[in-house]
N, C-alpha and C positions, 0 to 999 in steps of 0.2 A: 655352316661354320661361322663362329663369331669370335672376334678378337676383343678381349676384355681390357687388356692393358699392356703397356710396353715400358720397360725401364732401360735407360741409356746412361752409360758412364764413359766419359772421355772419348766420345765419337765426334770427330771434327770439332765444331765449336760448342758442342754440348758437354758440359761438365757432369751434371747430375740431374737427370730429368725422369719423372714418372708421369706417364700420360694414361688417362682412363678413357675408354671408348664405350659407346652405347650402340644399340640396334639402330638401323637406318643410316641417315646421313650425318657423318662427323666432319665438321669443317675445321681445318687447321689454318689459322690466319696469322698474318704478321708481315712486316716489311721484308724486302729482299735481304738475303744473307743472315737471317735470324735463326735458321735451323729447321725450317718447315720440311724441306726435301730430305734432310738428314733423318727425320723421323720415319719417313717412308722407306728410306734406304735401310734403316735398322730393321724395320718390320719385314721387308722383302728378303733380307738375308736369310730368314728362316724358311722362306718358300723356295728360293732358288739355290741357296747355299753359298752365294757370293753377292757382292755389290753390283748394282746396275750402273754405278758411276765410275768404277775403277776395277781393274783386275788385280791390283796390288793391295793386299790387306793393310800393309804398313801405312799406306797413304791416307786411310780414313781414321787412324788413331790420332788423337790430338797431338800437336807438335811437341808439347812439353810433357808428354806422358809416354810411358813405355807399354802400357796395356789399355785395352778397352773391353768393356763388358756390356752385353745386351741381354735382355730377358723379355719374353712375352708370356702372357697368360691367355689361353684361348679355350674355347669349347668346341668339341666336335660332336658327332651324333652319339658318341659313347660316354664321354666323360669330360671333365675339366682337366686341362694339361698346362704344364709349365715347361718351357724350353729356354735354354740359355746358351750363350756363346762367349768364350773368352779369347781375345785376340792379343797377341804380343808381337813386338818388333823383333824379338830375338828367339822366339819359340813357335812351334806349330800351334794352330788354334785348337781349342778344346770345346767340344759340343756336348750338350746334355739334354736329356728329356726326362722330366719328373725325377731329377736327381741322379739319374744313371748316365754315365758317360757313353757317348756313341762314337765309335772309332771309324765307321764307314759312312761316307757321304750318302750312299744309296739307302742307308737306314735313317738318315736325317731328313733328306728331302722327301716330301710327300706327306709328312705329318700335318704341317700347316700349309694350306694352299691359298694362293693369292693371284689375282690378275692385276698386272701393273700396266698403266697407260700414261705415258709421258708425251710431251710435244715431239720428241724424237720419233715416236711411233707413227706420227701423222705422215711421215715420209717413207713408211715401211714398203709401200707399193713400188716406188721408184728408186729406192736405195739398192745397193748391191745385193746379190743373192745371199751373201753371208748373213745379212740382217734377217732375211726370211727363214734361213736355216736355223738361226738362233731362236726365232719365234717358235718354230716347231720343237726344237730341243728343250727349251724352257717349259713349254706346255706339256710335252710328253714325260719329262723327268718327274713332274708333280703327280701324274696319274698312273705311270707305269714304272715301278721301281727297277725292273730288269733293264730298262732302257739305259739307265746311267752306267751300269756295268758294261753293256755292249759298247757304248761310246768310249768309255775309258780304255777298254781292250783295243778297240780299233785305232784310237788316236796314238796309243803307245806303239803299236805295230807300224802305223803310218810314219811316225817319227823315225823309227829304225830304217824303214824302207827309203825314205827321203835322204837319210844320211848315207846309205849305200849308193844311191843314185849320184851323189855328189863326189864320190871317191873316184879318182882317176883310174884305178885298177879295174873298175867295173867295165870299162871299155874293152878289156881283153876277154870278156866273157867268162871269167873265172867265177863270177858270182851267180851264174845262171841257175844253178841248183839251189842256191840260197834264196834267190828271188822266187823260185817256184815253191819252196818251203814256206816262205812268208806269205805267198799268195794263198796257200791252203789254210793258213792260220787266220788271215785277214778276211777271207771270203764269208765265213759264217757270221762274223760280227757285222760286216758291211751289209749282208743280206738282211739280217735282223733289223738294222737301222732303217734300211730302205722300205721293208715291208711295214714296219710300224709307222713311219712317216707317211707312206702312201695311204694306209688305212686312215690315219688322222686327217689327211687331205680329203678323203672321201666323206668323212664326217663333217668337215668344214663346208664342203660344197653346197649342200642344201641349206644350211643355216646362213651362210654368207649371202646366198642368193635371196633368201627370204628377207633378211634385214635390209639388203640393198634395194630390193623391190619396194619395201615400205618407205624408204627415204626418197626414192625417185618416182614413186607411183607406177612402177612396173614399166617405165618407158625405155629402160635399158636392161640388157641381159648380161649376166655374169656367170662364168664357170671357173671352178678351181680344181686343179689336179696336181699331183706330184710329178715333177719333171726329173726323170732319172737318166743318168749317163749310160745305163746298161740297156734300157728298153723304154719305149713309149706305149707298150701294151699294158693297159691298166689292170687287166685281169691277171696277166703274168706276174705283175708286181705284188700280188697277194700270195704267191707261191714261193715260200722260203727256199726250197731246194732248187727250184728253177733259177731263182735270182742268185743263189750261191754259185751255181755252175757258170752263170754269165760272168760273175765277178772273177772267178778263177781264170777264165779266158782273157778278160780285160787286163788282169794283173800280170799275165804272162806273155801275151801276144804283142805288146807294144813297148817292150823293155828298151830296145835300142833308141826309140824316139824319146822315151822318158830320160834315158841317160844323157841324151843330147840337151834336153830341156832342164835336166838336173832337178826334176820334181815329179811326183806322181800326178798323172793327168786324168785318172779315173778314180771314182769312189764317191761315197756319200758327201764328201767335202766339196764336191763339184756340182751337187744337185741344187734344185730350186723349187719354188712353188710357181706353177704356171697359172696366172690369173688372166683370163681373157674378158675383155669388155666389148660386147657386140661382135665377138669373133676376132678381135684384134688384141695383141699383147698389151695389157694395161700398163706395163712398165714404160712403154713407149708412147702410147696414145691416150693416156689418162690426164684429164685436166686436174688442177689443184683441188677443185671441189669434189670431183669423182674420187680422187686419191684419198681425201679425208673421209668420205663416206665409206670407202672400202676398208680403211683402217678401223673405223668404228665397228663395222660389220665383223671384221676379224676378231676384235677384242670381245665383242658380245658373244660370238660363237665360241671363243676359247672358254669363257665362263660356263656356257651351256654344256659343252662337252665334259668339262670337269665335273659338273653336277651329275651328268648322265653316268659317268664312270665311277664316281665315288658316292653318289647319293646325297650330296649336299653342295650348295654353291660356295665358291671361294669368297674370300674378302677382296673387295675391289679397291685398289690404291690408285688414285688419280692425281697426278702431279701437275697442277696449274694448267690444265688443258682447256678450261672454259674460256680463257683469254685467246686461245688459238682457234676456236671454233665459232662459226657464226651462230646466231641465236637458234635457228631452226635445227641445225645438227646437234648442238649442245642440248637442247630441250629433248630431242628424240633419244639421244644416248641416255640421259638421266631417266627418262620415262620408262625405258626398257629394263632398268635395274630393279624396279618394283620395290619390295621390302628387303632387298639384300643389304648387307652391311657395306657401306661406302666410306672411305676415308679420303678426303680431298683437300689439297692445298691450294685454295683459290679464294681471293677476296671479292671477286666479282661474279657471283653466281647468276648465270643468265637463264634460270629456269625457276619454276614455281614449286619445286619439290621442297617440302618442309625440312629445315635443318634441325636435327634432333640434339646435336651437341656441338658447341663452339669452343675451340681451344685456341687461345691467343699465346703466341710465342714471341719473346723479345730477348735478344742477346743469349740465345740458347737456353732460355728458361720459360716455363709455363707461368704466365702472369694472370690468367683467368680461365 
């Protein structure tokens, strides 16, 4: 997959910009607050369906504008494509592919695929479980269209369930039947999410281990597995029906405790990735250097799995990470990307990889 260009109108401090990209390494350079990260944000909107910097669309529209427009041109293994997005402070966004409006997010995400790596991802190992769940969700949404629908269904039902748990009347037991009904509806979606996440972690395991071995010379051992609230049996977690039945029990056997806590205590929203370093939980026993090596391994593995599932590598978007990595890790990371297309916002490239295209940005405009 190759990104040819991106057009941006009224996004943050960018008024009107058109950027062209080439194969290989594209460097976006400029001083701070000139719009470099905003370009990556605009591109990644087409991969994830939302910004990686804010959950509120109105926040990235320029202050003195009511709308923002973004467009990309890219090539996949079949044809050249054009996708666009129109954002408004007063209306819902409008999404298009090759001139045809797309009304469902599940039909939008997965067309253009990208791996994003920012300084925040370097803390992925030690951060809260929500960050690792987000890593799985973003990766799976791009390669498994049905995953998006399952997550949407589950989250809607979870919101309803949590609202019921907060109602005083629930303590009288009058909602027992309703809780059982919701459990039957939630369980299939929860099981599908768990099975897909567990399978993705199985695919991660060998790849992360290989990359980590290369960085450490095989002196340390890594294992990666999905950590589910319903079972620690990895084989069982591949059986959708068995997992569904487990969720039905979890959603119905602990209602009184959940009423007391006023929230759902079980479900995919409580799960995590269990990464062990030499047999110990990496989130507790991982040094900063090991943490960064693992983050690099996870991001490289994400791109490899995307290639295996779709037949082509995604575009790699790197937001000023070279300044956060030591020379050895930065050189290793860049060397593993081969001839894949990379768009990086860094003025201090600490590697010998040839830069194919240099884009200079100043005050929200391309100046060279």
